[in-house]
N, C-alpha and C positions, 0 to 999 in steps of 0.2 A: 768225037774229042774235041776239047778247045784247045786251043793254041796258047793261049794264055797261060800266063806262069801264074800260078797260087802265091799268091802272097800273103802277108798278115789278114786277120778278120776285121773286121771293125769292134768286137769284143774285146779282142787282142790287144788292137793301138789302143783305146780305152784302161786296160788293164794293166798297160806298162807302170813300171815301179819310176815314182817322181824319185830323185836323191833324198835324204831325208836333212835338213836343214839344223844344226843343233848349236848351241850359244856356250862358249866356250868359257872356263873360269879357273879359277888357280886351286889346285887341290887343297890346300888348306884354307878355303874359303867352305862357307857351310852352305850346303845347297838349301836354299830357301823357297820352297814351292816347284823346286823343278821336279819334270819327273822320276820315275825310276831307272836305275843306271838299266842301261840293254846288258841281257843275261849273254856270258860270254859264247865265242860263234865257235865251232870245232875247227883247227888249225889244217887247212887244204893242202899245206904244205907237208907235213907231216907224214910219212909213209905209216900204214896200220902195223901197229906189233913195235913201233920204235917208242921210245920211253920219253914222253913229256913232259915239261916242265908243270910243277903245279900251282893251278891257276892263284892268283893274287887275291886277297876280298877288295883292296883297295883300290885296285888297278882293274875295272871293268874294262872289257875290249868292245871299241865301238863298231857296226857294222861297215863293211868295208862301203856300202854305197851310200854311207855319210859322209857330207860335208862339212867340216868344221868351220864355223865361222867368227870371230870376233864380234861381243856383243855390239861395238860401235859401228859394224861396219852395215846393219840393218839399216840404224837411223842415217848413216851418209848416204844408203841407197837411196832412201825412200825421198830426203832433201833433195840428191839429184835428178830423181824424178818429178817432185815437184818445181825446181826450178826449170826443168826444160817442159813441162804440162804450162808453166805460166810465160813460160818465154816465145812458146809456138802460140800462146793465144793472143800476146802483144802484138808480134809478129803479122795475126792473120788480124788484126782488128781493123777494123775501117771507120773513118770519122773522127771528128775528135773526143767527142763524147767516149766513144768506146777504147780508145786506145791510151784516153784519161785512165777510166776505169783499171785497165788490163796494165798499166805501166804503174798505177798506184796500189793496187797488190800484188805486183812483183816486188813493189819495194817495202810494202807493207812484211811480206814474207820475208825482209832481211837481206834479199840480195843486190848488188851492184850490176848494174849494166854490163855488158861485155859493150867492148871498144871495137864495135862491127857495122859495116854501113849500114846492114836495113834493119840494125836496131836503132841506131842514131838519126837515121831517116826517118823512122816512125817516131821518136820523140819529137821532131819538130812540130806534132798534130797535136803535143799535150797542152792542155790549160795552163800549167804552170810554166811561166817565161823564166823563170829560175833554172827551170829544168830543162827548156829549151836553148837556153843559153850555153847550159853545160853542154849541149848535144852539137849545137854549130861549134864551138870549142874542140869536141870531140872531132867532125865531120873534118874539121881544117885541116886536122894531122891525117886524120885518113885520105884525104883527099890529096893532100902533097903526096902521097908513096904510092899511090893505087887510081886508077882512074874511076869517075864517078860511075856506081851503075843507077838506074832507072832514072837517067840525065833531065830527062822533062819533068817528071813528079819534082826531083830536087830542086828545080830550079823554082816549079811552081810554088812551091812550098814555103823557100826560100822570099820570094816575090809575093806571095800570101803575108809572110813575117812582116818583110819592108813595109806595106801600106797599112797592115791595120793593125800591129802589135802594138799594145797600151804604153811601152817601155819605151825611150829613147834610144838606151843601149841596146836592147833586143833587134830595132829596127834599121840599128848602123851596123852591128855584128852579120845582120843578113843580108845586109847590101855588101858588105867587105866581100862575105863568103861567096855572096854571086858573082862578084866583079870578080873574083881569083878563078871561080869557075871557067869564066868564059876566056880569061885572059892563058 
């Protein structure tokens, strides 16, 4: 005999019932293209032989394993997942071209960049100097309240902007922030 405890077999694990997600609607709204209403389940709390209330035709009972989710909730979840995916892609990007593409795709999806140091530090690599200047301004405020993360990379990117930015205002802002980091 084996001393191992018998757990659920692989086929039992695969056949576990997942909760059913339904979209809620108002009772007065016609169900257009929706699946047929589920059949009422017997009430398990009522003892046998006890009188039960007659089922109402217009109020079908929902299976207990179901979870009612508002119709907009799924869209919000999908949007949040998309935002997290694009933000992760931006943070994982290496090189100016990859950062620019990831940031542009994030903006195109309609999201604003979070005021977090790693995100703003990545934006210093963007080709658009207007976006870089916004990142420098955001980093100035962030660094005033918390110590800089990845200080060598931070200073290296600011030094590169100081030396090779096309616009004078970008060079000046990068120089000022770099001096503020040292002091």
